[in-house]
Every structure is written in C-alpha cells, then in structure tokens.
N, C-alpha and C positions, 0 to 999 in steps of 0.2 A: 232422823234420816234412816231409811231402811238399808241395812247392809246385806248385800247378797252373799258376800263371803263372810264366814265366821271370823271373828278376831282370833288371833293366835296368841297363845301363852308364851311369853318370852322368858326362857329359863337359861340363865347364864348367857352363853353365846350360841345357843341352839334354839331352833324354832320347831315346834310341833305343827306340821301342816295338817289342818283339818279340811279336807276337800268338801266343799259344799255339794258338789254333784260328781262323784267318782264314776269312772267307767265300769260297765258290767264285766264280770270275769267268771267263767265257769271253771270250777276246780277240776283237777284231773280225776279226783274221786267221783265227782258228780258225772263227768263224761263217761267214766268207766262203768258206772252203775246204770246209766240211762240208755235207752234204745234210741239210736240216732237214725233219722230218716229224712226224706225230702218233703217239704210243704211248699208247693208252688215256686220251687227254686231256692227256698230258704231252709236253713238247718232247723229240724224239729227234734226235740228231745222228749221222749216219753219215759215217765218214771213213776214210782209209787211214793206217796206222801201220806203218812199215818194210815197206811192200808188202803188208800184211795188212789185211783189212777189220775195222773196229772200230766200236763204237757207244757212245754215252753218253746216258743218259736222265736228264733233270733233274726234280727235285721242284719244285712250285710255290713252296714255302717250305722251303729246306734247314734241317735241324736244326743247332743250334750244333755246330761242329766238322766239318760236312760228312761224316758217316758214309756208307759206300757198300757196295754188294753187287757182287761180281765173279762173273759167271756163266762157267762153263767148259762148252763144248760145249752143243748143243741149247738156245740162249737163248730159244726160243719154246715150250719144253715145260714144262707145269705152272707157269705164271707167277702163280698166285693169290697166293702169299706175296710175290712180287716187287711185285705191284700194291699190296698193303697197305703195304709198306715205302716205296715211292716216294710214295704218297699221304700218308705220315706223315713225309716229309722226307729219305729216303735217295736218293742217286744210285745208278744201276744201270749197270754197265759190262760190256763183252764185247769180246774180240778173238779172231779166228778163227785158232787154231793147231790146228784139228781133226784134221789128219792127222799130227800129230807125237806123239800118244800120251803127252804129258808127258815127252818125251825132254829131255836137256840143252839142245837147241836151243830147245825150247818154253819152258823155264824162263828162258833168257836173254831171250827176247822179253818174257816176263811181267815180268822184273826191270825192263826198260826201260819197259814200259807202266805199271808201278806208279810209277816215278819221274816219268813224264810227267804222270800224273793227280794225284799228290800235290804236285809242284813247280809245274807249269804251271797247274793248275786247283784247287790248294789243297784237294784232298780229304784226308780224315783219313789219317794214316800207317797205322793199323791197319784192315785191310779184313776184311769178312765174306765168306768164300768159299762158293760154291754149285756143286756138281758133280753131274751126273746121269750114271749109267752109266759109260762110259769117261772122263767128266769127273773121276771120282775119281782117275785117274792124274795129271791136270793139277794139281788143287788140292792133293793131298797131296805130290806131288814138289816143287811150289813152296813149300808151307808148311814142309816139312822143312828147306829151305834158308833160309827167311826166317821163322822162328817168331816173332820180335819184331814182325813186321809183320801178324800175324794176330789179329783180334779173336775169331773163332769160325769153325767149319766146319759147313756143312750139306751132307749127301750123300744122294742118293736112288738106291738100288740101285747103289752104286758099285763099279767095278772097282778092286780094291786089290792084285791080283797078276796080272800079264799072262799068267802061265802058265795061269791058270784061263780067262781070256778076254783076248785072242782066241786064246791058244795052244791051248786045248782039251786040256790034258794031265791033266784031272781029270774031274769030272762034267759039265762044260759041253761042248757040241759045238764051241765056239769059232767062229772065223771065219777060214778059211784065207787069204782075200783080205787081211783086215786084219792077219793075222799076218805075211804077207810085207812089208807096208808098215812094220809096227813094227820088224821085224828090220833093215830098211833104214835107218830114221831113227835107230835105236840103234847102227847099225854092228855088228850081230851077224853073224858069219860063217856060223853054222848054229844049229840048234835047241839043241844041247848048250851052246853058249856062252850062248844066251839063257836057258836053264834054270838055268845056274850064276850068273846075275846076282843080286846080293845088295842091290839098292837099290830094290826095289819099295816102294810105300807101306807094305806090311805089314812091311817090314824096317827095322831101325835106327831105332826109334821114340823113343829116350830124349830127344832134344833137344826134340821137339814137346810131349810130356807134361810135361817139366820146366818149360816155360813156361806151364803150366796153361791151354793153349788148349782150350776146351770144344768138344766135337763132338756133333752130332746126326745119326743115320742113320735114314732112312725105308726100310724094306725089305719085300719080299714073301716070305713063307716058302716059297712054291711056285716061286720064281724058278729056272728051269733054265738061263737064259742066263748070268746072273752068280750062281751058287749062293752062298747066304749062308754055307754051311759052309766055303767056300774063300776068302771075302772078308770080309764084315763081322764074322762071329762070331770068327774067330781074330784079326782086327785089333783089335776092341774088347777082347778078353781081354788081349792084349798091352798095349794102351793103358792099361787100368785098372791092370794090374800094374806099369806103369812110372810110376804116379802121376798119370795123366791123368784128365780129367773126361769121361765118355761117357754118352750117352743113346741108346737104340734104341727106335724105334716101329715096330711091325709092322702092316702093312696086310692085313687079312683079309676086309674087306667090299668089295662091288662087283666089277666085272668084272676078272679077272686075265688079261690078254691077253698075246700074244707069249710063250707058255710061262711065264707068271707074272712076266715082266720089267716089264710095264706094269701099273700098278695105280693106282687113284684116290687122290689126296691128300685125305683127309677132314678134316685138321686144319691148313689153311694158317695159321690164326691162331696155332697153337702154334709153327709154324716162324718166323713173323714176330716173335712175342714173344721167342723164343729169341735170334734175331739182334739184335733191338732191345735187349734187356736186356744182352747181352754187348758190344754195340758202344758204347753210350752211358752206361753206368752210372758210368764213371770220368771222364766229362767234367765240366768245371766248369759251374756254373750259367750260364745264358744272360743276358748283359747286356741283351739285347733285352727281357726280361721286366720290366725296371725303367725302360723308356723309354716315354713317352707322346707320340706324334707330334702329336696335335691338328691345328693348321692347317698343319703341315709347314714345309719349308724351300725351297720352290720358287723364291722370289725370289732368294735368294742363289745358288742353283744357276745360274739363268739369268744373273744379273749376273756371277758369276765365270767362267762359261763363255764369255760373249760380249764382255765388256768388257776393256779393257787394264789396268784398275786396279780395286781394291776396298778396302774398309776394314772391319776387324774390331775390335771393342772387347771388353775383359774388365772387368767391373765387379763389385767385391766387396771382401772383407777380405783377411786375411793369406794365406789358402789360394789366393787368386788372385794376390796380390802376389808370393808366393814362387815360385822356379823349380820347374818340374816339369810337371804336366799341361798348363798353359797353353802351355809351349814345345813339348810334343809335339803338341798340337792345332794350333798355328801351323805346325809343320813339316809335318804331314799336309795342311793346307789348301794350303800353298804347293806341295807335291809333287802334290797332286790337280789344282790349277789352275796348271800350270807356265807357261802363257802370259799369266798375269795378275799384275800387280805388286800384291801385297797389302800394305797397311799395317796393322800390329798395334798397338793401343793398350792398354797395361797400366794400367788405372785401378783396380787393387787397392791399397788402403791398409789396413794392419793395424788391427784393432779396429772396422772400419766394417761396419754392418749396413744394413738397407733404408732406415731414416730418413736416415742420412747420404748414402746413394747417391741418394735422391730429390732432395735439395737440392744436391748437388754434381754431379749428372748434367750440367747445362748446362756448367759450367766444365771438368770433367775428361773429358767424353766428347763431347757434342754440339758444343762449340766447336772440336773437332779437324777437323770436316768431316763430310760425309754418311756416316753409319754404315750399312753393309749388313747386318751380322750382329753381334748383341750377346749375349754370354754373361753371365749374371747369377746371382750367388749371395749369400745372406744368412742362410741358416737357422742356421748355427752361431753367428754373432754376435747375431742377433736373440734367440735363446733365452738365450745366455750373458750378454748385456747387459741382460736383463730388460725388453725392449720388450713392451708389452702387445699383445694380439691385435688391438685396434683400430689401434694404430700400425703393426703388421706389415702389415695389409691396406691401410691408407691409403697406406703408403709403396710397397708393391709395385704397387698399382694406379696410384699416381702416376708411378712410373718408366715403366710400360708406356704409359700415356696420353701422357705428355710425349714419350717417344721416338717414338711413332707419330704424334704431331701434327707433329713436325719432319720425319719421313720415314715416310709411311704404308706404304711397301713394306719397311720394315725387318723382317728375321727376328730373332726373339728366342728364346733358349733359357734356361730357368731350371733350375738345378742345386741339389739338396738334398744338402749334404755331411754327413758323419757325425761324431758325437762320442759319448762314452760314455753320456750321458743319452738320446740318441736310440736307441742300441742297447738300453738298459734298457727303454725304452717298447715297442719292437718285440718284445722277448722276453717282455713281459707281454701281448702281443696288442693293444697300443694304437698308434695312429698319433700320433707326436709333434705337439703342438699347433701348433708353428710350421710344420711341413710341411703340416699340414691347412690352415692359414691361407694359406700361399703357393700351395698347389695349388688352392684354391678360386678365387683370383684368376686363376691360369694357365688354369684351365678356363673361366672366364667370358670371358676374352679369347682363348681357343683357342690358347694358347701352349704349345709343346712343353716337356716337363720330363724330367729325368733324376734318378731317385731313388737316388743313390749311398749314402745312409744305409741304406736297406733292402738294397741289393745287398751292401754290405760286411758288414752284420749276418748276412745269410743265408749268405754265403760262409764266414764264420767259423764259424757253426753247422754248416755242412756239412763242416768240417774241412779246407778248402782252405788256410787259413793262420790265424795267430793275431794278436790285437791286440798282445799283449805282445812277441812276438818278431819280428813282420813289419810290421804297420801302424804300431804303436808310439804314435801320438799323433794328436790332431785336426789337428795340422800333420803330414801324413803323412811317413813315411820315403820314400826313393827307391822302395822296393817299393810303398808305398801310393800314391805319386804315379803309379806305373805302372798300378795298378788303376784309378784315376780316368781316366788318359789312355786306357787301352784301352777303357773303357766309353764315353767321350765320342766317341772316334774310331769305334767301332762304330756309335753313333747316327748320326754324320755319314755314314759309308759307306752305311748303309741309306737315309738321307734322300736322298743324292745318287746312289744306284744306279738311275738312271732314264734311259731314252733321251731325250735332250734335242735338240730341233730348233732350228736357228738362227733360226727364225721365231717361236719362243716369246717372249712378252712378260711383263714383270713386271706385277703388278697391286697395287692398294692393298688393304690389309686393312680390313675393316669395323670400326667402333668401336661396341661395344654401350653401353647405358646404364651410368652409373656404379653401382658397388656402394655407394659411400659419397660423399655430396656434398662431404665435406671431404677427399677424397683429395688427395695432394700432387702433383698434376699440373702445377702452376704454380710448383713449388719453385725457389728460386734463392738464391744466397749474396749477401749485402749487404756491401759494403766497409766496413771499420771507420771510414773517413773520413766516412761519412755521419752518424755520431753527433755530437751536440753535447756536448762534454766539459765536465766540472765539475772543481772543485778535487779533487786527489788522483788524477786520471786523466792519462795521457800515452801517446803512441804511440812504441814502440821500433821503428824501421824495420828492424832486423836482429837480432831477439831470438835468444839462445841461452842455455841454462841454465849456471849456475855451480856446480851441485852434482854434476856428472858423471853425472847420471841420463840414461837413454836418451830418444830422441825418435822421432818418426815423420816420414816424408816430408811436405813441405808444412807442417810444424809446427816448423821450426827455421830460423834465418837468414832469417826472413820477418817482415813487419810484424805487430806485436801491439798491441792496445789494452790497457793495463795499469792496473789500479786497485789501489792499496795499501790497507791497513787504514785506515779512516776516510774513504775516498773518498766524495764527495758524489754526488748524483744526475746521472748522464749521461742524455741523452735521445736517442731514435731515433724519428723519425716514419716511419710505413710504412702501406701499404694491403695488406690480405690477411686470410685467416682463421686463419693460424697464424704464430707468431713464435718464434724461439729464438736461442740463442747457441752458437757452437762455441768451445770453450776447450781450453787445454793444462792438464790437471788433474794437476799434480805433487803431491809430498808437502806443498807449501806452499799448496795450494789453499784458498781462503777460503770462508767462508759469506757469501752475498750476500742482499740484499733486492731485490725488484723489484715493479713494479705496472704494470698496463695501464689507460690512460685514467683516471688519478687514482683508481683503485680502492683496495682494501685492499692493504697491503704484504704480500708473501709471502716466505718464507725458503727458501733453497736452498743446501745444502752441496755444493760442487763437488768434494769429495774422493771418490774412488772406491776400491774395494778393491784396485785395481792401482796407485794413485797413489804408493805407496812404491817402485815399481820403475821408473817412467818418467813423463814428462810426457805423459800419455795424451790423445790427441785425443778429445773427447767432445761429442756434440750434445745439448744440453738444450732440450727444447721447453718454453717458458714459458707459452704460451697457444695454444689451438686452438678451433675452432668459433666464431670471432669473426664478427660481421656484416661485410658488405662495405661498408667505410667507412674513412676515415682514422683511424689509431690512434696512440697515443703509448706507447712503452715507456720506463720509467725503471729504472735499476739503480744501486745504491749498495753500499758495502762497510762496514757498520756496525762500529765498534770494539766495541760491546757483544756482537756475535756472534763476535768474534775476539780474545778477551781473553788467550789464553795468550801466553807469551813468544816463541814462534816467529813470524817474519814471515809474514803471510798476504797472498795476492795473488790477484786475478782477472785472468787473461790471456785476452783474446778475440781469436781469429783472424778470425772472421767473425760476422756476424749472419745469420740465414736467415729467409725469409718465403715463405709460399705464397699 
C-alpha cells in the first residue's frame, strides 16, 4: 500500500513530523536580496543564482504541495497557460542559461537551481517543464538526466536535434552564429564532432519514457526554422515506441509568422489542464480543506511573538492524554516561537468528553494560570459515551464562555477526531450528529475548527492509507498520530503565516448571546468534604482498588467519598442550575437513589459497559434546568437495589455544580 505520508519515527513520547508536502516560504534574507515587482497581479522576485539571472513568481494561494512550472528560454513568450496556472496555485520559475543550449554546463546549473527551489523554498520535487523553440534542448537534456524529478513536459515548436537547428544540416537554414556558440559550449572541435554527438534530446530516450513522463508538443506544420520532420515527429515516434505517453497538437489557424515558427496558441487552457492534471493528481488531499479558521489565531500569534512567556493547554480525552499529536504540536510551537518560554498543560484524561471538561475546566486548566491558546476535543467520547445533543451543546458552549470570561483574549481551537461510527456516517453522506453539535457552537462563537474525522475518512477513501493497516484505531497508531499532527500543524502554520508588527496588540473577543440559558459556563467541581455524611458513608483519603483493575489519572490514591450497600442519605447543599457526581465506576458499582429538594427519589445504576475493565471515571448529571436558588441533593445506597451477594459501593471523587 502506497503511503502518501511518511511514517514518523517514534522517540520516547515525541514525534518528529516529516511533512510530505510542506508549504513554500520565502526567507527574509531572500526577500531582502531579491527585486520584487508585479507580474500580472502576482508577486515576482528577480535575483541572481550562481551569477545568472533568475526569477520566481508566487501564486496568491499555493496549491497543496507547491507544484511549479519551470520555463526554459523566452520566459515572456506565450504566457497564457502560465498565467492560468499561477492564478490556480502554481509557482513559476526561470533561470537564464540561454546561451548554453542545454549543454552539460546548463544541466549542472539546473540541477543546483532545482535543489535550491525544492529545499530552500519547499517547492514540489516533481516539476512541470516548459520549453519554447531552443528551450527544447534545455528541458529534455535536463529531464533525461533527472526523469524522477519531472511531472510532465510541455514543448512549443521545440528544438530536439541541434543538427537541425542551429546546425542547419537538414531542411532548416539553421543559425551560423548560434551554431558557433553551441560548438563552443559543448566543446566540439568541428562540425564532424558535433554531428557525431549521440545525446541530443532525440537520442537515448529509454530512461524518460520508462518513467512514464507525459509530454505535450504544440507545433506548426509549416515551421521552416525548426522543421517538425527533423524534430517533433521523429522524437514522438521514438518516445511512443519506447513506452512513453505523448500528445501532439498542431496549430493551423491564425498568423504563422517567422517562416511558420511563430504561431498562436489557441488552446492555453488545454496546456494548463495537461500540466495541472499531471502535476497534482498524485498529491494527497489538502488538510486545509478540513480547517475552518473563523475568528482566527491572531492573539496567540501576537502574544507568542512579543512576550517572553506563554501558556498552551490541551483539554480532552485519551486521544489528547496519549503521546503523539500533542507532542508534535508542542514541538512545532516551541520551534516556531523560539524566543518565548512556552508552558504546555496536558489536561487530557481518558474517557472524558465535553461535560467532564466543562466542570473540570477550572481545576485542570484555568487554575494553572492565564491560558493563551486552548486546544479542545470531545467528539469521540461525547458520541461514544452517549451524551445527548443538549448536553453536548451546553457543555461545549460552557467551556468556551467560561474560558473567555477568564481570559477574553484566549485563542481556542476545536478538533473533531475520528472513529468508525463517524466514518460510517460520512460514507452515507451524513454529518455525524456530535460534529454537527460541536460545529454549531464553534460557529456561533467564531471558534476555529479542524475536522480530522472527515479528513481521515476522505484520505482512506482516496486510497492514501487504510484504517486496518495504518490508522488502526480511534486511539491512533504512530502513523495516525502523524496524520493528526500534520493537519493541526498545517492549520497553525497557515494561521501564523502573517507579517506581524511589534506594535500589534491583542484584543478581546466579543461574546455573543447564549445558545442555551443552561449552558455549563459556571461549571466547577465541589469537594466531597462539602457533603454532610450519614450512616454508611466515609471518606477514604487515599483510595486505591484491591481488585487489580485499572484506574485513571486523578482517580486513584486520591480522596473518595464512599457509600456501601445500605448507606443512608448524605446531603449536599448547593446553588446552581445543574448538579452531578463524579464517580469511579468499577465492577462493584452500586445502584443509588437520589432526590433534589425533597422531591421524588430517582434510581441510577452507576455500572457502565466498561466497568468490568477498570474503575472508570464517570460524570453523572443528576439534575439540570433548576431555578436559581439554594438546593439540596440527597444520595443513598439502598440495600433493596443491591441485593446480590457481590459487595456494591458508590465512590464519589467530586460533586459538580453549574
């Protein structure tokens, strides 16, 4: 299976992200040394490379992978197709090796220029070559030496055998002046040595066709300067017989000037489509298509660029808790802002969705200090844990409002991670309900989102990798963590790829009206010591299980309020519109009864479908939409609900109130 993304080396708890197709970036040194001008509304940079004049024209929005066109000779002749391609995301490059006629010296310069553009400026390794007239000598001589670096070749009235032109040893009159120059740069002693040369573009073609490099030639049938019978026609015949892919378009309409050598290009769109198809069809999907910038990330950019310190928090479940994408993102941010001391807070706890995050936000995140950038995920656990749509929206809205109340300048990013259920929904043409819910809140508050569930689904459907062999699980393999990391870092690069002035100031984000009046924006955890205990209840100051079952961070060797079978009614007095309990729901989890304000007793089984595997942290909301007034919560563990012979127990780590 072809892997579009490189596998990542997993070292300890850190990932080294190797981006298969990074974005282009011109260094400040390059910009300072180059001459900037306008080319048809696009930025053009003219500069010297190894003593030769060169240029690079930038698209306004580069395509994923930074595909590019490389013009040989006559860079300002028939630029209609060039204009189309630059407007659609291609870079356009040129270097003046005009008087070298594709000689080995020119090929060496081209080799170095290709390395410069692909390494220094991150252009795509495979380039689309364009050659006009004698430019055919340049593009084909370089392509034959570097077939693995060529996406496709477009040639217009190309010279493919210098004996035809400038030699003039056939139907063409040739060019005696250029013939003398050519013999000099090729180090030919005389005409006979030149005519015996066996490495013209038309010669030794096997390597280029065997790499299946597609070619397109635009020719004039009346061309007397570069006759087609001595150049394109024998060349294409050899190319096809060698297994190559070749297309020839004849130009017969319009003015045929300079003895038929100059003719109008009536189908520049055909040329552009040919180059575009063969340059980008094998690229991976663009992560950018799954990013929604909304209000953007300007505050964290300003803060991290100007201040000596900053703080980044990651809030979510096990996909955040585990090593992988989070470490890669942290590494990127620290490398991006090397002069800033960044503190990273891992507030990921396995099994936690948006409701737990809303109520533990204060303890696990906001209490750590001023947060400048918050990464938030809950889509996998919200759907897997059966949270209702109302809960999902209330919790997500509560997190955002609470965080922005503490720091109105905080940048927030919401990520939708993938699981098989979400993939199944997308493959049925449906947006998963939980993503729809989270996205509606994000859009209301103008929060950026990264839809990794859709991106992974589409990449798998495109054949880039598989779930079974590569991604493997909703807890991703190192390869899957790399997919996540690459997409999130791409989002950050695009968000931070702005000229930033030291005079820029952070601003407060506006807070719109609530979506839900009962959103959990005042959520907090309540210490178990606040409860009034009754018979059968006690506090274990350092609880740990004795059944060898697994636990979660913050839910072992910590204080627990424990009620055994038959425990009488404990009481908690609180103010708020929502109340709940946070328990460790192991295989011995009890059935409890509870009531609010002396109302009817209600029953709740604390056992979950995962309780046989671990003492699972679980947030049970007992009441919501309460009026704003003092309330009383009572909880008991009735023997009548726990009659089997196995011990049954209620272990409360926290109460929570909104």
